[in-house]
C-alpha positions as CSV (number, residue, x, y, z in Angstrom):
1,M,-7.2,161.0,43.6
2,M,-7.3,157.8,44.8
3,R,-9.9,155.0,44.4
4,P,-11.1,152.6,47.0
5,R,-10.3,148.9,46.0
6,C,-12.7,146.5,45.6
7,F,-11.3,142.9,46.6
8,R,-13.2,139.8,45.0
9,F,-12.7,136.3,46.0
10,P,-13.7,133.1,43.6
11,A,-15.8,130.3,45.1
12,S,-13.0,128.3,46.1
13,A,-11.2,131.0,48.3
14,G,-13.9,130.9,50.6
15,C,-14.2,127.8,51.9
16,T,-10.4,128.1,52.8
17,L,-11.6,131.0,54.7
18,S,-14.0,129.1,56.8
19,L,-11.5,126.3,57.3
20,L,-8.9,128.8,58.8
21,L,-11.5,130.5,61.2
22,A,-12.7,127.0,62.7
23,G,-8.9,126.0,62.9
24,C,-8.1,129.1,64.9
25,F,-11.0,128.5,67.3
26,V,-9.9,125.0,68.2
27,W,-6.8,126.5,68.7
28,L,-7.6,128.9,71.0
29,G,-9.8,125.8,72.8
30,L,-7.0,123.8,73.4
31,L,-4.8,126.5,74.8
32,G,-7.3,127.3,77.7
33,Q,-6.8,124.0,78.6
34,A,-3.2,124.0,78.9
35,L,-3.0,126.9,80.7
36,P,-2.8,127.0,85.0
37,A,-5.6,126.9,87.3
38,S,-4.3,130.1,88.9
39,A,-4.8,131.8,85.5
40,Q,-8.2,131.3,84.6
41,S,-11.0,133.3,86.3
42,P,-11.9,133.0,89.5
43,A,-14.8,130.6,90.3
44,P,-18.4,132.0,91.8
45,E,-19.1,132.7,94.8
46,T,-21.0,129.5,97.0
47,P,-24.3,130.4,97.7
48,A,-23.4,130.7,101.6
49,T,-20.9,133.3,101.1
50,A,-22.9,135.5,98.3
51,Q,-26.2,135.0,100.7
52,E,-26.8,138.7,102.3
53,D,-27.3,139.3,106.1
54,T,-30.8,139.7,106.5
55,S,-31.0,140.1,110.0
56,A,-29.4,143.5,109.9
57,K,-32.0,144.7,107.6
58,T,-34.7,146.5,108.5
59,I,-38.3,147.2,106.7
60,S,-41.5,148.8,106.9
61,I,-44.6,147.3,106.0
62,N,-47.6,149.3,105.8
63,F,-50.2,147.1,103.7
64,D,-54.0,148.3,103.4
65,G,-56.4,145.4,101.9
66,V,-53.9,143.8,100.5
67,D,-54.7,140.3,98.7
68,L,-53.3,137.6,100.8
69,R,-51.3,136.4,98.0
70,A,-50.1,139.0,96.9
71,F,-48.5,139.5,101.0
72,I,-47.2,136.0,100.9
73,K,-45.2,136.7,97.4
74,Y,-43.7,139.7,98.9
75,I,-42.5,138.0,102.7
76,S,-41.1,135.4,100.2
77,Q,-39.0,137.8,98.5
78,V,-37.9,139.5,101.8
79,T,-37.5,136.5,103.8
80,G,-35.8,134.2,101.0
81,K,-38.4,131.1,101.9
82,N,-40.0,129.2,99.6
83,F,-44.1,128.7,100.0
84,V,-46.6,126.2,99.4
85,I,-49.9,127.5,99.5
86,D,-52.9,125.7,99.4
87,D,-55.7,126.2,97.3
88,A,-58.1,127.4,100.3
89,V,-55.5,130.1,101.1
90,K,-58.0,133.7,99.9
91,G,-59.0,136.7,101.4
92,N,-57.4,140.5,101.9
93,I,-55.1,142.0,104.5
94,T,-54.1,144.7,106.5
95,V,-51.1,145.6,108.0
96,I,-49.8,148.6,109.8
97,S,-46.2,149.2,111.2
98,P,-45.0,152.7,111.5
99,K,-41.6,151.5,112.8
100,P,-39.2,149.7,110.9
101,L,-39.0,145.7,111.8
102,S,-35.9,143.5,111.3
103,V,-36.8,140.5,108.9
104,P,-37.2,137.9,111.6
105,E,-39.8,140.3,113.3
106,V,-41.4,140.4,109.7
107,Y,-41.9,136.9,109.8
108,K,-43.6,137.1,113.0
109,V,-46.2,139.4,112.0
110,F,-46.5,136.9,108.5
111,E,-47.5,134.1,110.9
112,S,-49.5,136.0,113.2
113,V,-51.6,137.8,110.0
114,L,-52.2,133.8,109.1
115,E,-53.6,133.1,112.4
116,V,-55.9,135.7,112.3
117,N,-57.3,135.2,109.1
118,G,-57.2,131.4,110.2
119,Y,-54.7,130.1,108.4
120,T,-50.9,128.4,110.1
121,A,-47.3,127.6,108.1
122,L,-46.0,124.5,108.5
123,P,-42.0,124.1,108.3
124,T,-40.6,121.4,106.6
125,E,-37.1,120.9,105.3
126,N,-37.7,122.9,101.7
127,F,-40.3,124.8,102.1
128,V,-43.1,125.9,104.4
129,K,-46.4,125.0,103.8
130,I,-49.4,127.7,103.6
131,V,-52.9,125.6,105.0
132,P,-56.2,126.7,107.0
133,A,-55.4,126.1,110.6
134,K,-58.7,123.3,110.7
135,T,-57.3,121.3,108.5
136,S,-53.4,121.5,109.7
137,R,-54.3,118.7,112.1
138,A,-53.8,116.0,109.8
139,R,-50.9,117.2,108.2
140,S,-47.2,117.1,109.7
141,M,-46.5,119.8,112.2
142,P,-43.9,120.4,114.8
143,L,-44.2,118.1,117.7
144,I,-43.0,119.0,121.3
145,E,-42.6,116.7,124.7
146,G,-43.3,117.5,127.7
147,R,-44.1,120.7,129.8
148,E,-41.1,123.0,128.5
149,T,-42.5,126.5,127.7
150,V,-39.0,128.0,126.0
151,A,-40.4,131.1,123.6
152,S,-40.2,130.2,120.4
153,P,-39.6,132.5,117.6
154,N,-43.0,132.0,115.8
155,D,-46.1,131.8,117.0
156,S,-47.3,128.5,114.6
157,M,-49.3,126.0,115.4
158,V,-47.5,122.9,116.8
159,T,-48.8,119.8,119.0
160,Q,-47.0,119.4,121.7
161,I,-47.8,116.2,124.4
162,V,-47.5,117.1,127.9
163,P,-47.3,114.0,130.5
164,L,-49.1,114.5,134.0
165,K,-48.2,113.4,137.5
166,N,-51.1,113.3,139.7
167,I,-53.9,114.2,138.2
168,R,-55.6,111.8,135.8
169,S,-55.7,113.5,131.9
170,P,-59.5,112.5,131.2
171,E,-60.5,114.8,133.8
172,L,-58.2,117.9,133.6
173,R,-59.0,117.9,129.7
174,K,-62.6,118.5,131.0
175,V,-61.5,121.6,132.3
176,L,-58.8,122.7,130.0
177,A,-61.0,122.4,126.5
178,P,-62.8,125.9,127.2
179,L,-59.1,127.0,127.0
180,V,-57.8,125.4,123.7
181,S,-58.6,128.0,120.6
182,P,-61.0,127.4,118.0
183,D,-58.6,126.1,115.7
184,G,-57.1,123.8,118.5
185,M,-57.7,120.6,119.5
186,L,-57.2,118.9,123.1
187,A,-57.2,115.3,123.6
188,D,-56.3,113.2,126.5
189,F,-54.4,109.5,126.4
190,A,-55.3,107.6,129.4
191,D,-52.7,104.5,129.1
192,T,-49.8,106.7,129.9
193,N,-52.1,109.8,131.4
194,A,-50.9,112.5,129.3
195,L,-52.3,115.4,126.9
196,I,-52.2,115.8,123.5
197,I,-52.5,119.9,122.5
198,T,-52.6,121.2,119.1
199,D,-52.9,125.0,119.1
200,Y,-50.9,128.2,118.8
201,R,-47.5,127.8,120.6
202,P,-48.3,131.3,122.6
203,N,-52.0,129.6,123.7
204,I,-50.1,126.2,124.3
205,Q,-47.2,128.0,126.9
206,R,-50.8,129.8,128.8
207,I,-52.2,126.7,129.2
208,I,-49.4,124.9,130.0
209,G,-48.5,127.1,133.4
210,I,-52.0,126.4,134.2
211,V,-51.2,122.8,134.6
212,D,-48.2,123.3,136.3
213,Q,-50.1,124.6,139.3
214,L,-53.0,121.9,139.2
215,D,-50.8,118.7,138.7
216,L,-50.2,119.0,142.5
217,A,-49.7,115.3,144.8
218,S,-53.5,115.0,145.9
219,A,-55.3,112.1,146.3
220,K,-58.7,113.4,146.8
221,S,-58.5,116.5,145.2
222,S,-60.8,117.3,142.2
223,L,-60.4,119.9,139.3
224,Y,-63.5,122.6,139.2
225,L,-64.4,125.2,136.6
226,F,-66.3,127.9,137.6
227,P,-67.3,130.8,135.0
228,L,-68.0,133.9,136.9
229,K,-70.4,137.1,135.7
230,H,-69.8,139.9,137.7
231,A,-66.6,139.3,139.9
232,S,-63.2,140.2,138.1
233,A,-61.3,136.4,138.5
234,A,-58.2,137.4,138.7
235,K,-59.3,139.8,142.2
236,L,-61.5,137.1,143.6
237,S,-59.3,133.7,143.2
238,Q,-56.6,135.6,145.6
239,K,-59.0,136.0,148.1
240,I,-60.1,132.5,148.0
241,E,-57.2,130.9,147.8
242,K,-56.2,132.8,151.0
243,L,-59.4,132.3,152.6
244,M,-59.6,128.3,151.8
245,T,-56.2,127.7,152.4
246,Q,-56.1,128.8,155.9
247,A,-59.3,127.5,156.9
248,A,-58.1,124.2,155.7
249,S,-55.0,124.6,157.6
250,K,-56.8,124.4,160.7
251,E,-58.5,120.9,159.8
252,A,-55.8,119.1,158.5
253,A,-52.1,120.2,158.3
254,G,-50.2,120.2,154.7
255,T,-53.8,120.5,152.6
256,K,-53.7,122.4,149.6
257,I,-56.0,124.3,147.7
258,S,-54.7,125.5,144.2
259,V,-57.1,128.2,142.8
260,V,-56.0,129.7,139.2
261,P,-57.8,132.6,137.3
262,E,-58.1,132.4,133.5
263,E,-58.8,135.7,132.8
264,R,-59.6,135.1,129.4
265,T,-62.8,133.6,129.6
266,N,-63.1,135.0,133.4
267,A,-63.7,131.8,135.4
268,I,-61.9,130.3,138.1
269,I,-60.3,126.6,138.2
270,V,-60.3,124.9,141.6
271,L,-57.9,121.9,142.7
272,A,-59.4,120.9,146.4
273,E,-60.9,117.8,147.8
274,P,-64.7,117.6,147.3
275,Q,-65.7,119.2,151.0
276,Y,-63.7,122.7,150.6
277,V,-64.9,122.5,146.8
278,T,-68.2,123.1,148.0
279,Q,-67.3,125.7,150.4
280,I,-65.4,127.5,147.3
281,K,-68.5,127.1,145.5
282,S,-71.1,128.4,148.2
283,L,-68.6,131.5,148.4
284,L,-68.7,132.3,144.6
285,A,-72.4,132.6,144.8
286,R,-72.6,135.3,147.7
287,L,-69.5,137.2,145.8
288,D,-70.0,136.8,141.7
289,V,-73.1,139.4,142.2
290,V,-73.6,142.8,141.2
291,N,-72.6,145.7,144.1
292,P,-75.1,148.5,143.3
293,I,-71.8,151.1,143.7
294,E,-69.9,148.6,141.5
295,Q,-72.5,148.2,138.4
296,G,-69.6,149.4,136.1
297,N,-67.1,152.5,135.7
298,L,-69.3,154.5,134.1
299,H,-71.7,156.8,136.8
300,V,-74.3,159.7,135.9
301,Y,-75.2,162.0,138.6
302,K,-77.9,164.7,138.2
303,L,-76.7,167.9,139.8
304,Q,-79.4,169.7,142.3
305,H,-77.1,172.7,143.2
306,A,-74.2,172.9,141.8
307,D,-72.9,173.9,138.3
308,A,-71.4,171.0,136.4
309,E,-69.1,172.5,134.6
310,N,-67.2,173.9,137.2
311,L,-67.0,171.1,139.2
312,S,-66.0,169.2,136.7
313,K,-62.8,171.1,136.2
314,V,-62.4,171.4,140.5
315,L,-62.5,167.8,140.0
316,N,-60.4,167.1,137.5
317,E,-57.9,169.3,139.0
318,L,-58.3,167.3,142.4
319,F,-58.2,163.7,141.1
320,T,-55.3,164.4,138.3
321,K,-53.2,166.3,139.9
322,G,-54.0,165.0,143.4
323,S,-53.3,161.4,142.8
324,S,-49.7,161.7,142.9
325,T,-48.3,162.3,146.6
326,S,-45.7,164.3,147.5
327,G,-42.4,163.3,149.3
328,D,-43.6,164.9,152.5
329,A,-46.6,162.5,152.8
330,T,-46.8,160.7,156.2
331,K,-45.4,157.4,156.2
332,G,-47.2,154.4,156.5
333,Q,-50.4,156.6,155.5
334,A,-52.0,154.5,152.3
335,P,-53.4,156.7,149.6
336,A,-57.3,157.2,149.3
337,I,-57.8,156.4,146.0
338,S,-56.0,154.7,143.2
339,G,-56.4,157.1,140.4
340,G,-57.9,156.3,136.7
341,F,-60.6,159.2,137.1
342,N,-62.2,161.5,134.6
343,F,-65.0,163.6,134.8
344,V,-67.5,165.0,132.3
345,A,-69.6,167.8,132.4
346,D,-73.1,168.1,130.3
347,K,-74.1,171.6,129.8
348,S,-78.0,170.8,128.7
349,T,-78.5,168.7,131.2
350,N,-76.3,170.1,133.9
351,S,-75.2,166.1,134.8
352,L,-71.9,164.8,135.6
353,L,-70.5,161.6,133.7
354,V,-67.8,160.0,136.2
355,T,-65.4,157.2,135.3
356,A,-63.9,155.2,138.0
357,A,-62.9,152.0,139.0
358,P,-65.6,150.6,141.6
359,E,-63.1,150.2,144.3
360,D,-62.8,154.3,144.4
361,F,-66.2,155.0,143.3
362,A,-67.6,155.4,147.0
363,F,-64.8,158.0,148.0
364,V,-65.7,159.8,144.6
365,D,-69.7,159.3,145.8
366,Q,-69.1,161.0,149.2
367,V,-66.8,164.5,147.2
368,V,-69.8,164.7,144.4
369,K,-72.5,164.8,146.8
370,K,-70.9,167.1,149.4
371,L,-69.9,169.8,146.8
372,D,-73.4,169.0,145.2
373,A,-75.0,170.5,148.7
374,P,-77.3,173.5,148.3
375,R,-75.7,177.0,149.0
376,K,-76.7,179.6,151.3
377,Q,-78.1,182.6,150.0
378,V,-77.6,186.7,151.0
379,Y,-79.9,189.0,150.7
380,V,-78.7,192.4,149.9
381,E,-80.7,195.6,150.5
382,A,-78.8,199.0,149.9
383,L,-80.3,202.6,150.7
384,I,-78.0,205.2,148.2
385,M,-78.9,208.6,149.0
386,E,-77.6,212.5,149.3
387,V,-77.3,214.7,152.1
388,S,-76.7,218.4,152.2
389,T,-73.6,219.2,153.7
390,D,-75.1,220.7,156.9
391,K,-77.6,218.1,156.9
392,S,-74.4,215.4,156.8
393,V,-72.3,217.0,159.5
394,S,-75.9,216.8,161.9
395,F,-76.5,213.2,160.6
396,G,-72.4,211.9,161.0
397,V,-72.6,213.9,164.5
398,N,-76.1,212.5,165.4
399,L,-74.8,209.1,164.6
400,N,-71.6,209.2,166.6
401,V,-74.1,210.7,169.8
402,A,-76.0,208.2,169.2
403,N,-72.4,206.2,169.5
404,K,-71.1,208.1,172.8
405,Q,-74.5,207.5,174.7
406,S,-74.7,203.6,174.4
407,G,-71.5,202.3,173.9
408,L,-69.7,200.4,170.6
409,G,-72.2,197.8,169.2
410,D,-73.3,195.5,171.7
411,S,-75.5,198.5,173.0
412,K,-79.1,199.3,172.8
413,Y,-78.9,201.4,170.1
414,G,-76.4,199.9,168.5
415,G,-74.8,202.9,167.0
416,L,-71.1,203.4,164.6
417,I,-68.6,201.1,165.5
418,Y,-64.9,200.1,163.5
419,G,-64.7,199.8,160.0
420,S,-62.1,198.9,157.7
421,S,-61.4,202.7,156.4
422,N,-62.1,203.8,160.4
423,P,-59.9,201.4,162.6
424,A,-59.6,204.0,165.4
425,G,-63.4,204.1,165.6
426,Y,-65.8,207.0,166.0
427,E,-63.1,209.3,168.4
428,S,-61.3,209.6,164.9
429,L,-64.0,211.0,163.0
430,Y,-63.4,214.5,165.0
431,N,-60.8,217.0,164.1
432,S,-58.9,219.3,166.5
433,S,-61.7,221.8,166.7
434,G,-64.5,218.6,167.4
435,A,-66.2,219.3,163.9
436,F,-67.0,216.1,162.2
437,V,-65.1,214.9,159.4
438,P,-66.1,211.9,157.4
439,P,-63.5,209.3,155.8
440,A,-62.6,209.9,152.4
441,G,-64.3,207.7,151.2
442,G,-65.0,203.3,152.1
443,S,-66.8,203.0,155.0
444,L,-67.5,204.5,158.3
445,G,-68.1,201.3,159.7
446,A,-71.1,198.9,160.5
447,L,-74.3,200.0,162.0
448,A,-76.6,197.7,163.9
449,F,-80.1,198.9,163.9
450,P,-82.0,200.0,166.1
451,V,-80.1,203.1,165.5
452,K,-81.0,206.8,166.7
453,I,-80.4,209.6,165.4
454,G,-81.2,212.8,166.8
455,E,-84.1,211.7,168.8
456,V,-85.8,209.8,166.7
457,V,-85.5,206.0,167.0
458,Y,-85.1,204.1,163.1
459,S,-85.5,200.7,163.7
460,N,-83.6,199.4,160.0
461,L,-83.2,201.1,156.4
462,Q,-86.8,201.1,155.4
463,A,-87.5,203.4,158.3
464,M,-85.0,205.5,157.3
465,V,-86.3,206.2,153.9
466,S,-89.6,206.6,154.9
467,A,-88.2,209.7,157.2
468,S,-86.5,210.8,154.3
469,K,-88.7,211.7,152.3
470,S,-90.4,214.3,154.4
471,D,-87.1,216.2,154.5
472,N,-85.8,217.8,151.4
473,S,-82.3,217.7,152.4
474,F,-82.1,214.2,151.8
475,N,-82.2,213.0,148.3
476,I,-82.5,208.9,147.8
477,I,-81.2,208.2,144.8
478,A,-82.3,204.3,144.9
479,T,-82.7,201.7,147.2
480,P,-82.1,198.5,145.6
481,Q,-82.6,195.1,146.9
482,L,-81.3,191.6,145.6
483,M,-80.6,188.0,146.0
484,T,-77.7,186.2,145.2
485,L,-75.5,182.9,146.0
486,D,-73.1,183.0,148.5
487,N,-70.0,183.6,146.8
488,E,-71.6,184.8,143.6
489,E,-72.0,188.1,142.3
490,A,-74.8,190.0,142.0
491,T,-75.6,193.3,140.0
492,I,-78.4,195.9,139.8
493,T,-78.5,199.1,137.8
494,V,-81.1,201.5,137.2
495,A,-80.4,203.9,134.7
496,E,-81.1,205.8,131.4
497,N,-79.7,205.2,128.1
498,R,-78.6,208.5,127.2
499,P,-76.8,210.0,123.5
500,Y,-73.6,211.7,123.2
501,L,-73.1,213.5,120.6
502,T,-69.9,212.5,118.8
503,S,-69.4,213.8,115.3
504,Q,-71.6,215.6,112.9
505,D,-71.2,216.6,109.2
506,V,-73.5,219.2,107.5
507,G,-71.6,219.4,104.2
508,Q,-70.0,221.5,102.2
509,S,-72.9,222.4,100.0
510,T,-76.6,222.1,99.4
511,T,-76.5,218.9,98.1
512,D,-74.9,217.4,100.7
513,R,-76.8,215.3,103.1
514,P,-75.6,216.4,106.7
515,Y,-75.4,213.4,109.4
516,Q,-74.6,213.2,112.8
517,R,-73.2,210.1,115.1
518,F,-74.2,209.3,118.5
519,D,-72.8,207.2,121.0
520,Y,-74.9,205.6,123.9
521,K,-74.0,205.8,127.8
522,D,-76.1,204.8,131.1
523,V,-76.4,207.4,133.0
524,G,-78.2,206.8,136.4
525,T,-76.8,203.7,139.7
526,T,-75.4,200.8,139.4
527,L,-74.5,198.3,142.7
528,K,-72.4,195.2,142.2
529,V,-72.5,192.9,145.4
530,T,-70.5,189.5,146.0
531,P,-70.9,188.2,149.4
532,Q,-69.0,185.5,151.2
533,I,-70.2,183.5,154.6
534,N,-67.9,182.7,156.9
535,E,-68.0,181.1,160.1
536,G,-70.4,182.7,162.6
537,D,-72.2,184.1,160.1
538,S,-69.9,186.7,159.3
539,I,-70.4,188.3,155.4
540,K,-67.0,189.4,153.9
541,L,-68.6,191.9,151.5
542,K,-66.9,192.8,148.2
543,I,-68.7,196.2,146.8
544,K,-68.8,198.2,143.8
545,Q,-71.5,201.3,144.1
546,E,-71.3,203.5,140.9
547,T,-73.6,206.7,140.4
548,S,-74.1,209.0,137.8
549,R,-75.9,212.2,136.2
550,I,-76.1,214.6,134.0
551,D,-74.4,217.3,135.9
552,E,-75.0,220.2,133.0
553,T,-75.3,220.9,129.3
554,V,-72.1,222.8,127.6
555,T,-72.8,224.2,124.4
556,Q,-70.2,223.0,121.6
557,Q,-68.1,225.4,118.9
558,T,-70.5,224.0,116.5
559,G,-74.0,225.2,117.9
560,T,-74.8,221.7,119.6
561,L,-75.7,220.9,123.3
562,Q,-73.1,218.1,124.5
563,P,-74.3,216.7,128.2
564,T,-71.8,216.8,131.0
565,T,-72.3,213.6,133.6
566,R,-70.5,213.4,137.3
567,K,-69.8,210.2,138.2
568,R,-69.0,208.9,142.0
569,V,-67.5,205.5,142.3
570,T,-66.8,203.5,145.1
571,E,-65.2,199.8,145.6
572,T,-64.0,198.3,148.7
573,T,-63.8,194.9,150.6
574,V,-65.9,194.8,153.9
575,M,-66.5,192.2,156.6
576,C,-69.5,192.8,158.7
577,K,-71.9,189.8,160.7
578,N,-75.4,189.2,159.5
579,A,-78.1,191.9,159.5
580,E,-75.3,194.1,160.3
581,T,-75.7,197.7,158.0
582,I,-72.4,199.0,156.5
583,V,-72.2,202.7,155.8
584,L,-70.1,204.0,152.9
585,S,-69.6,207.9,152.7
586,G,-67.0,210.6,152.0
587,L,-68.0,210.7,148.4
588,I,-68.5,214.7,148.2
589,G,-69.7,216.3,145.0
590,K,-70.0,220.3,144.6
591,S,-72.5,221.8,142.0
592,R,-73.4,225.6,141.4
593,S,-76.3,227.1,140.0
594,E,-77.0,230.3,138.8
595,G,-80.1,232.7,138.4
596,N,-81.4,236.3,137.7
597,S,-84.3,238.1,138.3
598,K,-85.4,241.2,136.9
599,V,-88.0,243.8,136.8
600,P,-90.2,243.3,133.2
601,G,-89.1,246.8,131.2
602,L,-87.0,247.9,133.4
603,G,-84.4,245.0,133.9
604,D,-83.8,245.5,129.9
605,V,-83.0,249.2,130.2
606,P,-78.7,249.5,129.1
607,V,-76.4,250.1,131.8
608,L,-79.2,251.6,134.2
609,G,-81.0,248.1,134.3
610,W,-78.9,246.0,136.2
611,L,-80.5,248.7,138.9
612,F,-83.5,246.7,138.2
613,K,-82.6,243.1,138.1
614,N,-80.5,240.6,140.7
615,K,-78.0,237.8,140.2
616,T,-77.6,234.7,142.4
617,V,-74.9,232.3,142.5
618,K,-75.5,229.6,144.9
619,D,-72.9,226.8,145.4
620,D,-74.2,223.3,146.8
621,R,-72.3,220.3,148.4
622,T,-73.6,217.0,148.9
623,N,-72.1,213.9,150.9
624,L,-73.1,210.2,149.3
625,Y,-74.0,208.0,151.7
626,V,-74.4,203.9,150.7
627,F,-76.4,201.7,153.7
628,I,-75.7,197.8,152.8
629,T,-77.5,195.1,155.3
630,P,-76.5,191.7,153.6
631,R,-78.6,189.0,155.7
632,I,-78.2,185.4,155.1
633,T,-81.1,183.2,154.2
634,T,-81.3,179.3,153.8
635,P,-83.8,177.6,151.2
636,G,-87.0,176.4,153.2
637,V,-88.0,178.5,156.7
638,E,-86.0,181.7,156.7
639,S,-86.8,182.1,153.0
640,D,-89.9,182.1,153.1
641,Q,-90.1,184.2,156.6
642,L,-88.4,186.8,154.2
643,L,-90.8,186.9,151.5
644,H,-93.9,187.2,154.0
645,T,-91.7,190.5,155.4
646,K,-91.6,192.0,152.2
647,K,-94.8,191.3,151.4
648,M,-96.3,192.9,154.5
649,E,-94.2,196.0,153.7
650,L,-95.5,196.3,150.0
651,E,-99.2,196.1,151.6
652,R,-98.4,198.4,154.4
653,Q,-97.2,201.2,151.8
654,I,-100.1,200.5,149.6
655,E,-102.6,200.9,152.6
656,F,-101.3,203.8,154.2
657,N,-100.8,207.6,152.7
658,E,-98.0,209.4,152.5
659,E,-98.6,211.3,155.6
660,E,-98.4,207.6,157.8
661,L,-95.4,206.7,155.1
662,S,-93.3,209.3,156.0
663,K,-93.6,208.5,160.1
664,P,-90.9,206.4,161.2
665,I,-91.4,203.1,162.1
666,R,-91.1,202.3,165.8
667,K,-91.5,198.7,165.8
668,A,-89.1,196.8,163.7
669,P,-90.6,193.3,161.7
670,V,-90.1,190.2,163.6
671,F,-87.8,188.6,160.9
672,F,-85.2,191.8,160.7
673,A,-85.6,191.8,164.6
674,A,-83.7,188.5,164.9
675,G,-80.1,189.1,165.1
676,A,-80.1,192.2,164.4
677,G,-78.1,193.7,168.3
678,S,-75.8,190.6,167.7
C-alpha cells in the first residue's frame, strides 16, 4: 500500500519560488502590450449607445400621502435627471394615475405636483433646482421674449417679456394684475412699453391671449376691468360687444370696441373710448342682477295635487329621452330645451327637486305647474241587487217598454240605450218568440234617469232602493258609494272573514292532542272601479264586481262541516256620460231548497209514515243586476253641493219611518237633476 509523499523545501527554496512567480506576471504584462488592438477585449459602450430609450416606456404612478422628497427621488430614478432640492421643500403629496404614462408625461405630472404645493423646477445645464415658487423669481429661470405662445412640454415657471404696440404698459398692468397667479409677478417697463411676466407657462399663455385682443390701435381707447357678481362673463361679454359695436359704428365708422371675458375671476375687460365705457358700465349695472327665475340651478316645488314620485318619473322620462330630436323633425325648428335636467322626488314632503339651467327653467316651470293642477273627482254610486227569475223578466220588459214609449236616450223617461255588450239595442233583447233574454254577462246598456218601471217613475237609484224594500222579490245585496280621483282605482269591500277547515289530526292514541288548521276567506261583495274622464264629460269606467256568499254546508268524511260558497264575478269596461247609469246583468244564479213536513207521531211509523208526511223541493233562479252611476265633481261648489244632497238624504231617512221610505221618490234632488237627461 502506497502512502502519500510529503515534500519539504528549505528556506532558500521559498525565496526562489517567489521570484519565479513575479517574473511570470511581468512577462504576461509585456505580452499583453505586444498583442494587436483587434485581439484585445472590446471597449465599453459610450453613454450615448448604452442609454436606454425612455420615451417608449410606460409607468403607472399611484402615491397616497407620500413624502415629497421621496417622490422627487423616484422621479430622478425614472427620468435620469439630477435634482438639487432646497431645504424648504417638504410635505406630503398624493398622485392617482389609473392609466400608464410615458416618461415625459410623468415629468409633466411631477411639475404639476410641485406647482400645486407651491414649488417650481428651475432647469440648468447639468441639474434641476427644486425651490419654493415665491423665491424662484430671484433665481435664474428660463427667459422668453416676444408674444409667442408655443406649447411647452412642461408647466414650469418662466419669465416672459411681452412688448406692447398701442396700449401703455402701466395701464395694461393694472388690468392684468388680478389674472397673475399668487406665486407669479407682473411688472411694466415704461421706457420700452413692455410687460414683464413671471408665472407658470399655461397662465402666461392665457394672459398673452388677452393682450393680443386688447393691444389694438386706438388713440383714445382705455382699459377697464368690471367684475361681475351674478351674470356669466362669457355670455354677457358677447352680447355687450355685439350691441356696443353696432351702436358705435353708427356714430363713427371704424370705431373698435373690444370686450374680453375673464372666466377664472368672472370679470369683463373692456377696451373702448371713455364715452362708450360709460354706456357699458350702465348696461352692466342693469344686466348683472339676480333674475327671479335664475337664482340657481336647483329649484324646489312643494306639490299640491300631483304625486312627487310619479311626477319625477314622468319628467325624467320626458326630458332625458326627449331632449334628442329625431331625424323626422321639421327643419328649421329650434329645440325648445337644451338638456341637462334632473328631477328627484322627496317622498316625506311630497316635494319635487329640479335641477335645470337658468335659461331652460322657465319652460320646465310651465310643465310642472300644468301637471300639478287639481284633478277632477268621480263619485260612484252603485246598487247590487238580486231579482227572481219571474220579476227579472218583468223588470226587463218594463225597462224596454219604457224605452219603446220614449225613444233612445233623449226622451222623457231616458230608458235603455245601446251598450258595449248590447250593440244592437233593445231589439236584440228579445228572442224569436218575443221573450225577454238578457245578455249573458256584461252591460245591458245605459239608463238615463228618471226611468219608468211599470207605472212607477223612479228618479234615481235611491228611489229604486226604497221601492225594492217593499217587494220580497228584490234582494238588495249592497249599495256601495265611493269617491275617487280621475284615473285612480277605488275599491270597496263588504264581507265576512269566514273560517275554512283545511286539515285536522285526531291523533292515534289518547295521549295525542288533536289539532285543526283553518284558512280564512272573505265572503261578501267587492266593487272595484277605475274612472277616466274624457272630453265632453264622458266617463270611461273599468269595473270589476264580485259577489260571493255561503251556499250550503257539506259534511266531510271526517264528520266536519265544510261551507260551500257561490261566487259571481263581472269584469268589464264601459263608456257613459256624466250622471248616466250603467246596468250590468246576465249573472244568473241557481239554488235548491228542500223541506219535510209530517204529522207528529204518525209520520215516524215505518212504511205507513209516508202517508202522513210531505217532502218539497224548490228550485230558485235569480238574476244579479249591478247599477253604477258615476258623477263628475270638482273641488269647490260641486263637491259642496254633493255633500249637501247626501246630507239631506240621510236626514230624510232618519226623519221618515219605513212606510214613508218604501214609497217611490217622485222628485229628484236638485244636484242629480243637472245633466240627468243629457
